[in-house]
C-alpha angles and dihedrals in degrees: 000000000000115000134214120233106204100174133272131344122257117284094252089069086076087075095041096050097072089049092053091048091049091052091049090048090049092052091047091050091050091051091049090049091053092050091047092051092047092050089051091054094251106103115194132198127249094263097055089043090052093048095046095082090051092052092048091048091051091049092052093044092059093041122107118255112243121234129199133199116264093003123163098233095188095056092038097053094034093054091050094048097042095059097072091037091056091049092053093046090050089054091056091087095046112112105237092203108321100343137045128218089248117024095199121182087224096042093141091054092046092052093050092046091055089051089055089049089054089049090055091047093057091049091050091050088055096043100043100069092058088227124142095222097049090043090055088050091051093051090046088058091048090053090047091047093052089052098047101035099073098050088040092056091045090053093051094044091049090060090047089049091054090054094035090226140093091212112103094216090054089054089053091048091052089059098057091106100034132003116242091234087074096053100032105032093151091058090049094052093044090049092054093047093048091043089057089050090048090056090041087237135156113343089004098062096108091113088063096032115180091215130091095293094056095203126235090333094053094115097038119107140156116007092352092062090045092054092045093049091045090052090051092053092046090051090053092050093049093046091051093044092053090061087068100064093033100051113356101059098258109236094349113125142108127280099348125088118260096251091054092051090051090050093048094047093045091050090050093051093045092047091051093049093049092046093049090052088069092050102056132054123230112284119228113245094240092052093048093047091050092048092047097050098038101037114016100043095051090045092052093046089053091047093049091048092051092050091047091052091050091049092049091046090056092051096259092298097130130248 
């Protein structure tokens, strides 16, 4: 069912967007909690899994904030606070059904810029405490970011190239006949892998390692850790949701309204990413960097070249 894209949503959606993202992050956290309990041999029902994020949030809210000697409090607190803000700003160009909150002509560039802002926020959170362990975690994330960012940008730009537009709604419109996942599957897979790395999720969680080092969040506690963790979950939700307009046709689909198709597709992508997290161990930074530069970047260059040749062959009229 083709959809119309009549511009941006009303201004009051600016207030509703963070709430929708928070609800999606809560549901994702509950699903992850259920899978974790099942893997540990202690399955729990939907109600305890749903309440688990609330209990953890309450525990962190009443916890004492940790302080370190010679810390840079501005960078430390700013890095923690900027992470969820960057995730929400990145979601501004996501079509919530048929329209986004901000229908920017350079929506693809805006989304990627907010990802870079989140990348800087994690590094600041690791640098600010003036602690060796958190600093190592911050630099791990920088190394991971340098490895994922180039194939990630190639994947996003390949979708924009297929639609010949940097506007997200134009990319959705270009998929009314055929979703881009069918004609650029390599870009779709690389996007999901790099999106998981962007949110330091699953096998790419070395920057927030749960071991002794503790990663970039090693010195975070209380409300600081809650805000940082919330930003990470929001980043995962936004990264998964962006796969829908880029590769899965956005709100295009039969019978159901556009907003429901977007919700279903986003839930499917999120569910797959959470499930896969429990199937792969954490990847060492050097292995991931090697795989990204040697495998993912050449694959994405080949995929982008193939899409460009098809576009040129059709006289620049899109896919």
